[in-house]
Every structure is written in C-alpha cells, then in structure tokens.
C-alpha positions, 0 to 999 in steps of 0.5 A: 092427803094429796101426795098420799093419793099421788104415791098411790096413783104411782104405785098403780101405774108401775104395777099396771102400765106394763102389762097394759103395754104389752096388751097394747103391743099384742092389739097392736100386732093382732089388728096391725095398727099402732095405738096412741095419738102418733098413729092417727097421725101416720095413718092420716099421713099415709092414708091416701098412699103418697110420699113426698119426692122433691116437693111432687106427690108420688103414689106408693102403696108401701108405705100404708103398710110399713105405717100400720104394721109398727108401732110408732115413736111415742111407744118406745122407752129407754133404759134409763126410764125402766131402771128409774122405775125399778129404783122407785120401786124400791123406795116405795119398799123403803117407804111402806117399811118405814111407815110399817115400822114406826106405826108398830113401834109407836104402838109398842111404845104405847103399850106401856100406860104412861106413855099411852096417856101421859098427863099432859096429852089425855084421850077424849072418849071417843078416841078411847072407844074408836077402832084400833084397826082404823086407828092403826091404819090412820097412823100408818097413812100419816106416817106415809105422808110424814115420809113421802118426800122420799119418793122424788116426784120431781125427778121426773119433771127435772128428767123431762127439762133435762131431755127437751133442753139438751136435746138443742145442743144436738142441733146447735152442734156445728159439727153436725152441720153439712154447709154443702145442703145447708142441714143441721141435726134434728131432733124429733123426740127427747126421750131417747138422747141417753139411748145414744150412749147405750147402743150395741147394735147398729143396722144400717141401710146402704144406698144413699146412707153409706153412699152419696145415692148420686147414681153414674152411668157406667156400663151395660149389657145389650143383647149379650154384649157388654158396653161401656160409656166413654165421652157419652158414647157407648163402647164395647168392652175390649177395643179402645174408643179409637180402635177401628176394629171390633163393632161399631160403638152404638152411638155410630149404629144409631144413625141408621135409625133414621132411615129404618122402620122402628119395631116393626116387622119388616124383612130388613130386620128379620134378615140383617144381623146389623139391623137386628143389633140395631133393633136390640139396641134401640128397643133397650135405650127407648125401655129405659127411657120409657119405663120409669117415673120421671119428672122433667121440668115445666119450663123446659118440657113445656112444647116439647118437640116443636123447638129445634133439635139439640144433638146428643153430643151438646151438653143437656139443658134439661134437668130431670127430677125422680124418685129413685137416683137410679132412674135418674142416672139411666134416663140421663145416659140413654139421652147422652147416648142419642136416645133423650127424654123429652117429657110427658103428660097423662097420656103421652111420653116423648122421646127424641132419638137424634132429633126425630120425635116420638110421641108414645102413648101411656097406657098403664104404670105398673108401680114398683113394689118391694114385693115384686122388685120391678116396675114396668109400663104399657105403652102405644108405639107410633106405628100402633104397637102395643108394648110393655117395658120392665125393669127391675133387679135380674132376681125378678126379671130373668125367671119371667123372660122366655127370650134373649141372651138370658144366661150371657146377661146374668153372667154379666150382671155378676161382673158388675156387681163384682165392681160393686156396681148396681144392676138393673134388667130391662126387658120387653113384651108385645101385645097382640090386640086381643092380649091387651084387651084382657090386660086392660080389662083385668086391670081395669077390674083389679084397680076398681075393686073395693074389697082386697084392691092390693092383692088383686092388683098383685095377682094381674101385675104377676099375670101381665109381667111374663113371658118376657124377652129380656134386653139387657142390663145396667150398671150404675156407680153410687160412690161412698160418703165422706169418712164412711169407714173411718165412722164404722171402724170407730163404731166396732172399736166402740164395741158396736156391731155393724149390720148393713141391710140392703136390697142389692145382688150379694156380689154388690153388697159384699164389695160395697161391705168391703170397700167401706170396711163393713168386711176386712180382707182379713174376715172370715167370710161365711155365707147363708145364700140360695137356700130353698129348703128348710133342711138345707138352711138348717144344716147350712147353719149348723155347719157355720157355727161349727166353722165358727167354734173350730176357726181360731179367726179373731173377726168372722163376717156373715151374708145373708140373702133374703130367701135364706133369711126367711128360712132361717126366721121361720124355723131356726131362729135361735141357731141363726142368732147364735151364729150371729152373735159370734160374727164381727159384721152382718150382711143381709142383701136382697131384704126386703123393707119388713125383713129388716123390721124382723132382723131388728125386732129378732136382736131386740128380743134376744136374752141380752135385750141389746140397744140397737140403732136403725140408719135409714134415708128412704121411705123403705128404711121407715119400718126398720127405723120405728122398729130400732130402739132409736131411729136416725134418718139420713136426710138425702135424695130421697125425700123426708119419710125417714127423717120425719119418721126418725128420732134424730135426722142428720145429713151424713153418715159420718156425724153418727160417731159424734153423735153416739161418742160425744153427745150419747157419752155425755147425755147417758153421764148427766142423766145417770147422775141425776137419777141417782143423785136425786134418789140420794138427796131425798134419802139425806132430805127424809132419814133424819125425820125418820129418825126423830120419830125415835125421840118424839115417841113417833108422835109424827112430828115434823123434824123441819118446818113445812115452808123448807118441806115444799121449797128443798127439791123446789129451789134450794137443791134443784138448779145445781143439778139441772144445770150439772145435767145440761153442761156437764162434760167429764171429758174432752169431747175431742177425746171422745170422738178420737177414743171410740173405745171409751164408749165402752165405759158406759155400755150396758147402762152400767152407771144405773146399776144395783151397785151403783144405785145402792152405793149412792142410796148407802151413802144417803143413809149415811151422810143423814146419820151424820146429819141427824146424830151430829146435831144431837150430840152437839146440842146434847142434854141440857147444853147451852151453845148461847151466851145468855144461856138459852137452850136450843129448841125442836124447831132449831136443832131441825134447822141445824140438821137442814142447814147442814144438809142443803150445803152437803148435798150442794158440795157433794154435786160440786164435786161430782162436777168437772166442767166448770162454767159461771153458771155452774158457779152461780147456781152452786154456790148462789144455792147456799147463799140463797138459802141462807138469805131466804131463811134469814128473811123468812125467819127474821120478819113476822109474817101476819097471814101466817097461821103460826110461825115456828120459825121467827127468829130461829135462824138468827139465833142459830146462826150466833153461835160459834159452836154451830158454825163450826159444827157445820163445817166439821159434818159436811167434811165429816160426810164428804171425806169419805166419799173422796177417799173412795174416789181417789183410792178408786181412780189410783188402784182401779182407773177406768179408761175414761179417767185414765183419759181425763187424768192425761188430759188434766196434767199434759202440761202441770208438774208431775205428781206420779200418783195423780198423772203418770202411769208407767208402762208395765207398772201397777197403779198402787205403785205410783201411790207408794212414789207419791208418799216418798215425795211427801215425805221428801225421799222421792228422786224423779226417774223417767216415766215412760208415757208411750202406750204399748200396742197390747193395751185394749184401751189404745189399740189401733188408735194413736190420734190424740194420747200418743205420747212419748216417753218423758221425764216425770218432772215434767210430765 
C-alpha cells in the first residue's frame, strides 16, 4: 500500500504541478520577486546594493532590480524532464488500464459458478455479504499494487545520480582549463547537463565575452580635433609624430600649464587661442582623471603628493583597480599624457600635472546606471570653483550639451566606432554658488528619502546633468579573444543561431561583429535603427520582411538598436519575430540589461519553444543569464556576479564549443538512453506478471518472489545503465568537436521523441511475450525437464522467466554500449554473475528468520536441467535478434551523420567490407549490401571506392579537418 500511496502522490504532482508552477510565475511577475529558496539568497545577497569587484565592495543600484525581476535557476526545467513526465503519464495510463482490465476479467471469469467458489477456495459468510463495489475497488487497488513496478520510481533517483556525478566531468576536463588565469570550468547546477545538447539560440554579450576586456587607449577627440596616442604623446591626426608641421602635441602644450592659472576666467584664457586650446585639453584630461571609481593600491597611494615627482615619460609605478576596464584604460592614458591620478580618500581626489600636485574636494558621485548610461562627479577645484564632470555614451551625453564642438565630436565618434573602438563622451558644467546649494539640497533630500528613493535620485540626476559643455570623446580598443571567429562559425554550422546583445554604439557593434565572424562580408545586413514612432517601426519591419522574401540571398543579418527594439516589442512582436527567425545572425546594440532579458524571453515563448543559452561576464548580464534556459558565465575581469548566477562558468568563450558539441552531445545521448531503457526494462519486468494472471484466474498471485521484486531495479539491473550514463562515448570527442554538424543529429529532443519512446515500449512488450510464452511452452503441460521425472512448479516457472529477463535486459544494455572500459565489463557481466550467485545463495540455504521461503532449492533445481540452459540461450537470442537486424539495416539504408562518422572512425585501418565502412561517392547505401553479399558468396572483386566527400554533402560542407579522405582501394579501407 505504501507503493500505491507513492503512485497516487506522483499522479497528483503531475496533474497539479504545472498549474502550481504557472501560479508561482504569475505571482513572481506580479510582485517582482522570484519564489523558492534561492530567491531568499538572491535578495539577501543584493539587499545592500553591493557587488564584488576585485575583492572590493562597490555600490550599484542595478543588481537589486535584476535579482528581484527574474526567476532563479531552480525554476528551470529541462526538455528531458518534460519528456520523462509525459512518458510517465503514458505508463500511468498503461498501469491503470491493466488494473481495470484485470479487475473486469476477474469478475467476468467468476461469473461462472464453478470459478466463483471452487471446492478448494470457499468464501466466508462475510465475503458473500460484502458490497460488490467495495470488492471491485479492493481488487482494483490490489492489481495496482501488483503492477505498480511498471512505473520506474528508481528512474528519478538514477537520473539525479547521473546528473550529479556526470557534472564532475566538466570540471575535470583539461580542455576547459585556462592556464593563464588558472581557472577551470565550474558547474553551479547539474540539472541542465543534457540541455547543453539541445541549444538552438545562443545570446552573447560582447565586451568581456567575445573580447578580452583589456582596454587600450587609442584615440580621442578634444574640442573638435582628433588625436592619437603614440609613445605616450598625443599626436594630431595627419602629421607624423616627428613632423614639425601642424599643431604642437598636447604633451608639449602641457608644459605651459605650470605658468597658467587653471580653470579661471583670466583675460589670458579669453584672448589667447593657444591658451584656450590648452585650457580645453587640461579640462578634458582632468575630467578623465577625476570622473571615475578607480581605486589605487594602498601602499602606493599612502602619503600621495609627499614623494618625489616622477615624469610622465617614466613608466608608471602605481597600479589601478577599476570596476570597468574602460575607466582603468582612460586613467592610465591620462597618466601617460601627464595628468596622473594619485589617489583618493573619502573627501579628496589628487592628480599630478607634470609633477604639480592638485587636490580636489570630492563633493558628490552620481553613480552610473543602465538607464542614464553615464556617471558624473561634482568636485571643488583648488580655486574654490565647483565643477560637474560627466562621461558616458554619446547618446546620453550629446543631447545634454549646449556648448562645445558637438557636431565635430559626433562625427569623430562615428569614425571611431567604424574602426571597432569603444567610445565615451566627456563634458563638464561649472556651478555658481547658488546653483550648487540647490544641487546639494536636492541630492540630500533624495538620498535620505524613505520612499521611492531610486525614482527621486533619478529625477535629481536628470536635473543636475544638463546644460553641459562638451569637452570631447575617447576611443579605446578591446581586442577579440582567441578563436572567437572559429567558435561562432562552428555554432552556425551546428544549426545554432547566434545573437549578440551589447550596449555599444551601432557602428562599433557592427565592426566587431564583422571582425569576429558573427556577420559575413557576403551577408545581407538589414537594419532597424533610429526608429521613433510605432508606425515607422512597423513599416520598416514590413519592408525588411519583404526584402527577406524577395532577396535570393542565403543568409541575412539584422541590426537593431535599443530604442527601435522597445517599439518593436511593444506592438509588433510577431512581425519582429518573423524577421528575426529568417535571419542567420542578429545584432542588438545600445541594449539595457533588462532589454536583453526581454529579447530572450521573447524567443523562449515563441511557438517553436527553442532552447536558449545566454553567455555573459558582468553583473549587467545576470538578468539575461537567468532568463535563458542555460546560463553561461565567463570568469572575466568584471567580478564574479555572472559566474555565480550562471548554471555553468567557463574562462573563455572558445570553450563553449566543447561544452556544447562534446559534453552536451554526450550528456543528452546518455540520459536519453537511460530514460528509454528504464521504461523498457520495467515493461519487460511487469508484462509477464500481467500475462500470468490469465493462467491463475486473476487471483493476484505474483509470478516472482518478493525478494526478486525488490532487487530487480536496485541490484540486478541498476549498475550497467548507471555506468553507461556516466562513461558512454558513442563517438570520439575530437570528431564531435571538429564536426559541428553532428550536433544537428540530436536537436529538437529527437532521441526522446514519441516515435523513439514507442519503439522502446513495443520492444519491451515483445521481449516480455517471448520471456513468458517461451518459458510456458518449454515447461508445457505434463512435461518433465528433470532426470527424476519431477515436474516444475509455479516458482520455478517464475524464476525461469526472471532469469531470462535479467540476462536479456543486461545484454541489451551491452548492445547499446559503444565505449567499453573495465568498469563497463565489470558491472555488465558482474550483474549477471551476481544474480546467479545471489540466487544460488538465497535458494540454497534455509533462512530461519523468513516466514516462508518459496525459493528454497528452486534455482538449483532449475539450473540442473540442460533443457533450461538451452532454452535460456534460445530466448535471449530470439529477443535480441530482431533488434540487431533492425539496427544493421538502419545503419545500411538510412545512416545518420553520426553513424557515418562512427563507421569511418572504427574502420579507418581495417580491411574493408564495403557494407561496414565504405560509402561510395554518388552511390546508394543499399548497393554496399549487394557487394557484401557477393563477397560472402565468393563473387566479390574489390574495386576502388572513393572516400572523398563532395562539397555538396551537407554533412561535410565547410569542414574538412578530420574526415577528408582521399580515394583509396577498398581492400585497404
């Protein structure tokens, strides 16, 4: 009855679990709080709005939103789990159907008087007077208990063991170890291992994910003039560094600063063009050196300004730490130019300008956030004047500017972006005493507000950051990581669509996409940018859809910016999705973190329900990592927020190919076979019990001994499938990694489809019929298989069926195994030996503590008959013969790409049987069967067989690294 209770609970879970999950999701969206135990950890970890950056706690107002608005990893469910639940419901239906059929047939049989109360089993008076309905229900429940073993409860335990133990192989993989940073791959959740083999969309951040996140200052625009850094000097664009023509370099101009009063309104600055130029340069690099959150090493920062002055031409001795590599690169560049940031305390910041120390009082920091896309600082200069220095994306700075060379700077920013450089604009504002008093008052009120503090701070920031004067723009370079292009190309060959989601400028993002292979030069690039109105956005989307339909181009790429995306997602989701689905690559630029998550959500809920994977390295990527089915964190230079909140963490983007093509492929094949095999062996186990009821008047007599019932799934058949699910490698890992197209063979959850499930189920029923009726016809009626003429009994018959079943299901597992180790041999053949040894031990000794021992001497007596041994061999062969024949003909007539690769790998150095290893170019696979037959009957004349693969073969297109073989003679294939 305990088992029946468990079955009932399982049914209730399956019926109401999905409804409860939907209610949780609705509650999560309504209150913006993820449910479950992990949500408490998320809220607790981010309640103080801090994140760890190089071991330093730095304030951020963005993490709390991301933690509270997106569901935790514990709410992710894999496609395999959904398939398992579907299969389980089908088997519950089979269980209930068998119980109902048995109950009805029992009462139909007992309708005859001679079977209702046979002379040897008379009913009591209580039984005669009991309610027929209660008796029917009681018999129905009894049959449920009798057949309940068809439900593989142990499957869930084995799956959890397989996922937990299998996850260690990712961390142990030396190919996923990054030696430079001494980092290995990490597995934060083992529930999604098989999902790595089902990915259809990859969403990746750019900075720090595709690139190294090591910024190098290259160029800048100051007061409408472009400069590039050459050997620590700013050189105007055009003349060479050694040229005497043109403007003086800024480094030479900087020497005049010691003789000038900085940041004053003296007549000198008002009348001298050269001094005006120097003033603008001075302000620009002072803004760069002061507007940041860079930290400096404490040893070198201590006592700043008291030590000897070092020239900017001397290599820097200080070491900077920053939450953003851009800030670090800019501060280092300013130091090389001559404006060196020395350090900061709670109230002051210090810079050296050609050795002259200046201290600025730090009044306020207006922190960066994804909505404003800029940060600012308010400082008091040594002269007493108060300045606001701001830097950020050009889309957030230029609209706030009322002075400076706005148009020239905008043009320079576009030119920098076309080179793939990351750009920032720098501006300033000078406060009067009255203006600053109002600013200070408003900031104090907003920061001390008890309600709606974030909204009030945002309003105050907007009030302060206005009427700016543009100083210029910076351009830094972030080089690509190693093998990014190859990895993206491999993902594309595997049938995976790659989307790049970045906050960079449109031109910068397109340039990087072209350089990393995300976009091809021959690809038709479509653009959805700078859309301001819903009607314009809808019309543009319709035009793009028509272009895709009319253009006879194989591949299209789409570029969309954040503002246009917001309009598209608001009213035109279906049209936008139609365009995206027909594009091979999509680039989303100027994206906010929450927009990234919304895009992934949109793909997840599309009618195809594809499996999505998100890759990111920073705290701003956490939302999209948690939204995707599988989240990958890059252990880069922006802290560990992404790695901690992801399902898996790797050190470099290039490791993604092996994680998906090898580990994902193996995990999916292993767990798919595990699930199907468990249902198969339980059908083999219980169907003879059902058939036996037809021969015992549905008396609920069990066919097997209770010990066998208990140990079948625990001891006799558990280890081979568990070891298979941990160690199986149906093809060499190097071939999987170098043949990305093999990933297509396991897409769309094809190995757990209804068709495959029905095949395994029918196979189980057919094997069960052979077990039962083969044993029945062997023993037969009035047949003695023992030398002394003694007859076999009920328990002997059940033991014979059980013995054939254990051997058959174990050998079936052996047939499914491609990768044999000593562990596989030990558990496979050891399980059969253990069954025989246990049965001899269990039935050969009289156990006094057992109430009844039906199996005493039964197994020994069974094995004493030579006919039984012969019958066991015949039944095992009969069960597996048809399965083997099907596999052989499937491989010959309809080989998959994986099976072709298996055969090529296995037979590259073996004498050739064409039917086994040679697929001639331009020849049907069945022709090799004819050659095999001819060879068997002695009429085969080996002929040269071409092993080179044509360019038209989709399996080998664009990838000839492993299996590109020349024409060879069939005798040495």
